[in-house]
N, C-alpha and C positions, 0 to 999 in steps of 0.2 A: 504493500500500500504506500502511496506517495503522500497521503495526508499528514503523516508524521515526519516527512522529509523536508529538507531545505535545498534549494537549488541556487547556484550562483551563475549569473550571466555576465559575460564579458562582451561589451559592445562598443562601437565607435561613436554612435549617436543614440539618443533615446527618442525616436520619433518614427512614424510610419512603419515600415516592414521590420524594424527591430522592436519597437514599442508594442505594437498591436498583438503579435503572437505571444509575447511574454505575458501580457496582461490576461490573455485568454488562458494560457497555461497556468497562471497563478491560481485558478480555481481548483487545481489538483494538488497543490502543495501547501504545507504549513507556513513556510516563509520563503520569499523570493528576494534575493539580493541582486541588484543590477549595478555593476561598476562600469561607468561610462568614461571612455578615454576622452579627456577634456583638455582643450587648448586654452590656457589662461587668457589668451588674447580675445577669447569669446566675449568677455565682459566689456571690452572697450571698442570693438570694431565698429559699432554703430556710430561712434564719434569720429572715426577716421575717414579720410576722403577716398580710400582705395576700394572701388566697387567690388573687385574680385574677392575681397576679404569678407564681404557681407554674408557669405555662405557659412562663416564661422560664428555668426551672431548667436548668442546664447538662446534666444527665443526660437531660432531655427534648429539648433542642435539638440536641445532638450525640451520635450513637451511633457509637463507634469499635470496636464489636465486629466481629471478623473482617474487618478492612479489608485488601484485597489489598496485596501488597508494593509494587506500582507506583503505588499511590494515596497521595498526600500531602494530608492535610487541614490547612488553615491557617486559624485564626480571624482575621478582620479586624474589630477593634473599631470600632464606630460609636456615638458618643454623640449621642442625639437623643431628643426626646419624641415617641412614636409615635401622635400624634393631631392632628386639625385641620390648620391651616395649616402646622404644622411639617413635615408630610409633604412639602411642596413642596421643601424643602431636602435631603431625604433622599438624592436621587439624587447630588447633588454630594458630600455627605459620604461616601456609600458609595464612589463612584469614587475619592475621595482616599485612603480607607483601602486599597482594592484596589491602586491604583497604588503606594502606599507598600510594600505587601507584595511586589509583583512585583519591585521594585528591591531590597528587603531580602533576599529569598530567591533572587535571581537566576533568576527563573522565565522559561523560554523555552517558547513555545507556538505551535502552528501553526493552531489554531482555538479559538474561544471559544464556549461554550454557556451561556446565561443562563436560569435557571428563574425564572419570573414576570416580567411586563412591567415592573413597578415594584417595587423599585428596581433589581433585577439587570439587567433589560433595558436600562435607561439606561446602566448601567455597561458592558454588552456593547457598546453603540453607541459609547461613548467609547473603549473599548479598540480597537475596529476602526479608529477614526479615528487613534488615536495610534500603534498598532503595526502597522497595515496587515495585519490578519489577517481571515479570514472570520468571520462572526458568525451563530449560530443562536439563536433565542429561543423558549421554550415558554411559552405562556399557559395557566394552569391553571384559573382559576375567576373569582373576583371581579375580578381584574385585566383580564378580558376582558369580562364581562357587566355590570360595575357601574362600575368606575373611569373608563373613557373617557366615560361619560355623566353624570358629576357636574356638569360645566360645560365651557365651550369651552376653558379653559386645559388641563384634563386631556385633553380630546379631541385637541387638536393635539399635545400632548406624546406621548401614546401612539401616535398616528398616525405621528409622526416616527420613533419607535423602531421600529415595525413596518416602515415603508418602508425603513429603513436596513438591515434584516436580510437576509442572503443567503437565509435560509429561515425560515419561521414554522411552528412546530409547535403544535398544540393538541390537547387530550385527548378531545374529544367533538364530535359533530355539533352538539350544543346550543351549544357555545362558538362554533363556526365561523359560525353564523347571525348572530352579532353583528358580525363583522368587516367585511362589506360596508357596514354602517351607518356606518362611519367611512372608507369608500372604500379598503379594502384589497383588492387584486386577488386573485381566487380562485386564480390560477395559482401563487402563491407560498406557499400554505397546505397543510399536510399534517396529516391527523388520525392520530395515533398513540395508541392507547389505553393507559391505565395498566395496570399489572399487579400481581402479588404475587410475593414471594420464597418458593419452595417450601422452602428450608432454614429459613425463619423461621416459616412458617405451614403447619401440617399437623394432621391429626386426631389427637387424643389422648383417652384415657379421661376421660369427663365427671366421674366420681366423684373420680378422682385430681386433676383440675384444681380441683375445688371444695374438696377437702381442703387443697390448697396455699394456697388463697385464703381459707380459713375461711368457706366458704359452705355453708349447710345442704344436705345431699345429698338430702333428702326433699322439698324444695319445688320449684316450677316457677320458672325463672329467665329473665329477660329481660336482655340486655346491649345497651348502645348505646355507641358510641365516637365522640368528636368534640369540637371546641371548643364551649364553652358560649356560643354567640352566638345571637341572635334567629333568624337564618336557618336554624339547625339544627333548630328546632321541638321542643325538649325540653319546652317548656311544654305542647305538644299531647300529648306522651307522658305527662307527669304527669297531665294531665286524663283521659286514657284509663285510666291506672292506677287512678284513683278508681273508675271503673265496674267494672273488673276485680276490684279488691279487695273491693268491696261484695258480689260474688258468691262470691269465694274469697280468703280472707285468706292463703293459702299461696303467693301469687304475689309474687316479689321482683323488683325492677328495679334494676340497677346501671348508673350513667352514668359512663363513664370520660372525663375531660377537664376542662379548665379554661377560664375566659374571663370576659368582662365581665358575663354574666348569672348568675353564681354566686349572688349574694345574692338576686336576684329569684326564681330557681328554688328556693332554700332556703326563701324565704318562701311560695312557692306550695305546696311540700311540707307545710309546717306548716299552712297555711290548709286544705288538703284532708285534714289529719290522716293523712298517709302516712309519718310518720317511721319506722315499723317495716317499711315495704315499699319505699320508694324511697330510694336512697343515691347521693349525689354523692361519688365517691371521689377526684376530682382527677386531675391529669395523671399519667401513668405512663410510665416508660421504654418505648421501642418494643419491646424484646425481652421484655417481660412481657405485652404485649397478647394474644398467642396464648393464654396461659393463661385470660384473661378470656373470650375468644371460645369456647374449648372448655368453659368452665363453663356456657355458655348452653343452654337448650332452644330459644330463638328469639333471633335477632339482629334489632334494630330500627333502621330509618333513618327518622326522622320529618321529614326536612328540608323546608323550604318551597322551597328552591332548591338544586340540587346539579349539579355538572358531571360529573366522572368519579370517582365515589367509590372510593377504594382500599380502604376498610374493607369495602365490599361484597364485593370479590374475596377479601380476606383471610378474612372470615367463611365464605364458601363453601368456601375451601380447607381450613378447619377442619371442614367438613362440616355447618355449621349452616344451617338454613333461615332465610331473610331475609324480614321483613315491612317493606315500604318504601312511602313515598309515590312517586308517579309523576314522578320527577325524573331529569334527566341520562341516564346510560347504563343506569339500572336496568331499564326495560322491555325493552331489547335483551339484557341479561344474564339477567334472570329471565324467560326466554321460555317457561317451563313451570312449572306448579304443583308439579312434583317438587322444585323448588329454593326455593320460597317464594311469597309473594303480593305483587303490585303493586296498590296501592290506587288507585281511581278518583278519590277526593277526599282533600284534605289537612285533615281535621278529626279531632277526638278520637273522634267516632262511627265514622268509617271505620277509624281505627287500632285502636280497641277491637275492632271486628268482625274485623279481620284477625288480630290477636294471639290472640283467643279461638279462632278457627278453627285457627290454627297450633298452639296449645297442646293442642288436643283431637285432634291427628292424630299417627300414627306416621310418623316420617321415616327415610329411609335415609341416615344420615350418610356412609356409604361412597360411595353414588351421587352425592351432592352434591359431595363432595371430588374425586371422579374427574372430574366435569364441570368443576370449577374449574381443572383443570390446563392447559386450553387458554388461560388468561388469565395465564400466567406472564410475567415480564419478558423472558424469552429471545426470544420472537417479536417483541415490541414493539421491543426494542433492535436487532434485526437491521435493521428498517426505518430506525431512526435512524442506524445505522452506514452504511447506503447513502447517506443524505443527506450525512453527513460526507465520505464517499469522493468523491461527485460534486462537492461544493463544493471540496475540496482539489485534485482533479484539474483 
């Protein structure tokens, strides 16, 4: 039985796909500790002029809304430079901060679950060795399909972390295909899909949502949500908007998120003369994302590569049709054109065509939202809880 057990989660942020399943799993445990890798700069970035740092704003990194009574969220400050060779020391620094917190708060735990192979996965491995507890690790995206293949140093390190785990979870079949390439046995891998939180993402009136966000209620609106990184393909979205706006100037596109490509995308918007139609609105607290999704006529995912997109499920839960490139779990989720369109190619021409087709169609928001209910966190977490039970037994 897990009801008399404590679990320790090691996470990089406490929001969205790390927060929601943890709080669902809390129903099964006596006590849940969540140690969040925390950049001390998070407290002051809102006062700094550098837009790309806004992604570290504390309100974006940690969401403490409606935290269950048995869940204790503790920030573990780690000072480091998040790029290049400095990342190689991050695991040790992160473990030192976590171990310090465990002693400071007298944390007792029966199992540890780390989200992301690096650096949380490294911490989980070290905690297993030091405290003799079972260890589960979840690989989410870049940490599975990109990091182990940077060079031999990273390959061996990630392989060591994975082989040390009692169980490996990953969030899509796409991710799983990369693990045999670093000789990880299939028998220890379980695919558990991401989900969404029905209490945080649900259908609301579009006009109401737009008025709250000060968006023109008479225009057609596209919404995209994600980090402003090259892999997310927002440059492709902006290029497709140039073609759409040349035909209809009443189309608006709002991109919610922040990242290293902000200035490049801003320049591209100016180059294409789209300042009145495309808006980079920055990172927003997770509990406001639902309003943005409900303001949309169409939700867009232009990614070059994606694993198990949570925003896909959240947008569907809000009843919004999705136009997406053919990446990750998208083709299996958008398995009917009643829910959106999956593009065969990842170019601005394909995206333009898909968006135009979606904007010119009447959609049943209710039908889309009802379909999405099968992707809630509840079913995914039940699979995870079975893993916990078997390992502890």
